[in-house]
N, C-alpha and C positions, 0 to 999 in steps of 0.2 A: 749216484742215486741207486744203482743196483745193490751196492754194498749196504746202504741204509735200508733198502727194501728187504734184503735178506735178514738183516738184524731185526727189523720190525716183525717179520714172520716168525723168527725164532723166539723173540721176546713174547709175542702173542701165544705161542705154543707153551712156553714156560708159565706164563700168566694163567693160562687155562689149567695146566697141570697142578698149579699151586692154589687153585680155587679162587683166583681173582681177588685175593685178599687186599691188594693195594689198588689205589686209583691211579693207574699209569696213563698219562696223557701222551699221545692222543688215542691210545687203544681204548680206554674206557668210554670216552665220548663217542668215538666211532661205533663201538660195539652197542652202546645204548641207543644211538640214533638208528643204526642199521637194524636193530631189533624192534624198532617201532616205538620205543619209549620216548617220552618227552625229555629231551636233553638239548642243551644249547651247544652247538658246535663252536669250537674256538674260532677266532677271527680268520685264521689261515684256511679255513674250510667252509665258512658260512656264507660267503658271497655277498656280504653286507658292508664291505670296507668303505665304499664311497658314501654310505648313508648312516653308518652307526658309530664310526670311530674318528677321532681327531687327535692329532699329536701337537702339543704346544710346548715350545722350549722356553727357557728363562729369558730369552731376548725378545720374545713376542712373535717369533716365526711360527707359522702354522703349517703342519704337514698332514699327510693322510693318516699317519699313525705313529706310534713310538718306534717301530722298526724303521720306517722311512726317515724319521727324525735322526735316528742313530746313523743311518747311511747318508744323510743329507740329500735325499732324493724325494721327488714327488711333493715338493713344497708348494703350498697354495698362495703364500704371501706373508705379509707382516701386519700385525694388529695396529702398528703405528701408522700404516699407510692405507689401511682398508678397514671398513667395519667388519665385525664378525659375520654379519649377514651377507656382506659382499663375498667374503671368503667361502662361506658355505654354498654360495651360488656361482663360484668361479668355474671356468671351463675345465680345469684339471680335475675338480671333484665330480663334475658331470661326466667326464670321461670314465672315471672309476665306476660311476653308477651304470654306465652303458657296457661295461666290460663283460658282464655275464651274457648279454645279448650277442655281443660280437663273438665270444667264445662258442656259444651254442650254435651260431650260424657257421662257424668255421671249425677249428681244430677239435673242439669238444662235442661236435654235432652228434656223433654216434656213441658217445661214451656212456656206458651203462652205470657208471659210478658218479655221474654229475651231482646227484642229490646229496652226496656225502663229501664232495670235494669242491664243487663250484669253480674249478680251474685253479684252485690253490691261491696262495698269497700273491697279490700283484707286485709286492716288493721283491719277492723271489724271482718272479717273471721278468721284472724290469732289470734286475741285476744280471740275470743270465742272458736275456734277449734284447735288452735296451728298449723294451716296450711292455706296457701293461696288458696288451692284447694278445699275449701268449699264455699258455698254461704254465703253471709252476714247473720249475726244473725238476721237481720231485714227483712228477706225474707217474713215471715208471715205478717208483718206490711205493707210492700209494696204491697203485693197481695191484702190486704184488700182495700187499696186506689185504686189500678188499677181496681179492680172489681167494686168499687163504681163509678169510672169514666166511665167505660164501660157501666154500667147500665144507668147512666145519659145521655150517648150519644147513647143509643139504640144498643150497640154492643151485649149485653146479657140481658136476662130478670131477 
């Protein structure tokens, strides 16, 4: 994560020097959002995983998202065994919807970057910590970028 964070900071510096002529994700979306512009954060930062995204494979298995489908984790069930409404109301999906509350009461409680991160992707958290109730394993990396952005915009010294 530290290596990726260093890369993101360097990429951000180059992006600024070059006049931000390219839309580089996630730099552009974070920059726009942190600047107060109306911009939709990508799924890995918007905190809406449990309510806005569904992954469905060709066999009818329903997952939290495409990332989870690829990893074969956070599966909600199968369309042949459940109605779609039942799957949308399953305990696993409700757990994902509660994730933000759990993180804000715990590990992310005092994080000044919550608004732009929301604990990160639950898939990343699950793969690294075997639980969705942990922040992304890229937390340190994201903070490095956010701090660089904040310094660049005069939020911090």
